[in-house]
TIBADO-280252 format. One record per residue: x, y, z of N, C-alpha, C, O in turn. Coordinates in steps of 0.1 Angstrom, whole numbers, plus 2048, in hexadecimal, padded with zeros to 3 digits. Example, Ala and Ser with C-alpha at 12.3 -4.5 7.8 and 13.67 -1.06 7.14 Angstrom:
<recs>
8847C784E87B7D384E8847DF84E88E7DF855
8807EA8478897F584788180084F88680B850
</recs>
This chain:
<recs>
A6E4D13BDA654D73B4A614E43BEA5E4EE3B7
A614E63CCA614F33D0A6B4F93CDA6A5063CC
A7A4F33C9A7F5033C2A7E5063B7A835113B3
A794FF3B0A7550439FA6950F3A2A6851A39C
A5C50B3AEA525143B0A595223B4A5752D3AE
A605213BFA6652D3C3A6D5353B8A695403B8
A745323AFA7B5363A4A7653939DA7C541396
A65537398A5B538391A57546395A5655038E
A545443A5A4F5543AEA5855D3ACA545683A8
A6555A3ADA6E5673ACA7156D39DA7557939D
A6F566391A6C56A389A64574384A6557E37E
A5856D388A4B575386A48581391A4158B38E
A4E57E39EA505923A2A5759939EA555A439C
A6759139DA6F59B394A6B5A0389A705AB386
A6359A380A5E59D375A545AC378A575B7375
A485A737FA415B2383A455BE38BA3E5C838B
A515BA391A595C8396A5B5CE38EA555D938D
A665C7383A6A5D137AA5E5DA36FA635E436A
A525D636EA4C5DE367A445E836DA3D5F0367
A465E537DA435EF382A4C5F9386A49605386
A565F5388A62600388A6260937EA63615381
A6260236DA63609362A59612364A5C61E363
A4A610366A4261A366A4162536FA3B62F36D
A4962137CA4F62E383A58635381A57641385
A6463037AA6B63536FA6663F363A6C649361
A5E63C35DA55642350A4F64A352A4D65334A
A4864A35FA42655366A4C66036BA4B66B365
A5565E372A5D66B374A6567336BA6B67E36D
A6566C35FA6B673352A6667D34BA6C686343
A5667B34FA50687345A4B680337A47675334
A4C68C331A4C68A324A5869231AA5669D315
A6168B319A6B69030FA6A691302A656872FE
A6C6972FAA6669A2ECA6F6942E5A6C6902DA
A7D6932E9A8B6922E1A8F6802E5A9167A2F0
A9067E2DBA9266E2DCAA166E2E8AA16662F1
AA86762E7ABA6752EBAB56802F8ABE6872FB
AAE6822FCAAA68A30CAA367C313AA567931F
A9A67730AA9366A313A9E662316AA0660322
AA665D30CAAF65230FAB965731CABC650325
ABD66431AAC4669326ABD66A332AC266633D
AB5670330AAB66F340AA665D342AA465734C
AA565A33BAA5649341AB263F345AB363534B
AB8646341ACA640346ACF645355AD764035D
AC7652355AC7657364ABF65536EABF65A37A
AB564A368AAA64A374AAC63C37BAAB631374
AAE63C385AAA632393AA1625390AA3619392
A9562D38AA8A61F38EA8A61937DA8460F37A
A92621374A9261A367A9F61036BA9E604368
AA8615370AB4608373AB35FF378ABA5F5375
AA95FF385AA65F8391A9B5EB384A9F5E0381
A8E5F237FA895EB376A915E136EA8F5D5371
A9C5E4364AA25DC35EAAC5D1366AAE5C6361
AB25D5375AB45CA379AAC5C337EAB15B8381
A9D5C4380A955BA382A945B237BA955A637E
A8F5BA369A8F5B0361A9B5A535CA9959A356
AA65A9360AB259F360AB059736AAB158B366
AAE598376AAA58F380A9F58537CAA157937D
A98589379A8A583372A8F577367A8E56B368
A9657E35AA9D576352AA256835AA9E55D357
AAC56A362AB4562365AA955836DAA754D368
AA355B379A9B55237AA91549374A9053D376
A8B55136AA8254C35EA8A542356A83539351
A97544354A9F53D34CAA3530355AA352634F
AA552F363AA452336AA9851C36AA9A51036A
A8E520369A8051B369A80513360A7E507361
A8451B354A82510345A8C502346A874F7343
A97504349A9C4FA34EA984F2351A9F4E934F
A8C4ED359A874E635EA7A4E4360A764DC368
A714EB356A654EB356A5E4EE348A644F6340
A534EA345A4C4EF334A4D4FC333A4C50433D
A4E4FD328A4F50B323A3A50F321A32519322
A3850431EA2750631CA2150732AA1550A329
A24506333A22509341A27512349A20517351
A36516347A3C52134DA3552F34BA30537353
A3853033DA34539336A28541338A2954D33A
A1A53A338A1054233DA0E542349A0654A34D
A15535355A1853E361A1E54D366A1A55536E
A2854B35FA3155635FA2956535CA2756F363
A2456234CA1C56C34AA0F575351A0F581353
A0656B3529FC56E35B9FD5713689F557A36D
A0656C370A05570381A0D57C37FA0C585388
A16580372A1F58B372A0F599370A0C5A3377
A095913659FC5A23629F55A13719F45AC376
9EF5943799ED5973879F15A138F9EB5AA394
A0159D390A095A9399A065B73939FF5C0397
A0D5B6387A095C63819FF5CD381A005DA381
9F15C63829E55CB3839E65D03909E45DD390
9E85C939E9E65CF3AB9F15D83AB9EF5E33AF
9FB5D63A9A045E33AAA015EE3A4A025F93AA
9FC5EE3969F45F838F9E960139A9EA60C39F
9E05F739C9D35FD3A49DB6043B19DA6103B3
9E25FC3B99E56053C49EF6103C79EF61A3CF
9F760C3C1A086183BAA006233B39FD62D3B8
9FE61E3A69FC62A39E9EA62F39B9E6637393
9E16273A39D562D3A19CC62B3979C3632393
9D061E3939C961B3879BE61038A9BF607392
9B46143809A560C3839A96003859B25FB380
9A15F93909A15E93929915E939098A5EC399
98C5E738697B5E43859785D93899825D238A
96C5D338C9645C838A9665BB3809665AF381
9695C437596D5BD36797B5B836997F5AC366
9805C236E98E5BD3709955B237599E5AB370
98C5B438798E5AD38E98759A38E98B591395
98059A38597A59037E98258837698457C376
98659336D99058F3609A058736A9A557C368
9A65903759AD58B3789AE57D3829B8575383
99F57A38999B56D38C999564383998558387
99956837599955D36A9A555B36A9A854F369
9AE5633699BB5623679C25593709C854F36B
9C155B37C9C85503879BE5413879C353738B
9B45423849AE53437F9BA52D3749C3524376
9B753336A9BF5313609CD52B3629D052135D
9D653436C9E45303719E05243769E451A370
9D65223829DA5173899D350A37F9D64FF383
9CB50B3749C84FD36A9D84FC3649DE4F1365
9DD50735D9E75043599F54FF35F9FB4F635A
9F7505366A014FF3749FC4EF378A044E837E
9F14EA3759EC4E137C9EE4D33709EA4C8371
9F44D93669F44CE359A014CC357A044C434E
</recs>
């Protein structure tokens, strides 16, 4: 059971980190008007590539988790915990708003994760 929890945590962290890295990459791209220029810039961007690697790792870890756990438990935990991680990184790294309502929402999500994971 501990190994499954560790794998799920690794999948959650890798997925959250992937989203943050892709956002860093997207921020550094600027606003390319042509699709071809956007694609070329993206292919040269280390943050985009790092994000893709993290998405790949998240996929591998999550697939391992799904071989041993119920989808109806793993998916809500994966997505909800990922939302919490991304919200925190967004606030501290990108200076995005983290209002009282968002904090309440994150707390409700955390309670929901706990409820779903204990079923």
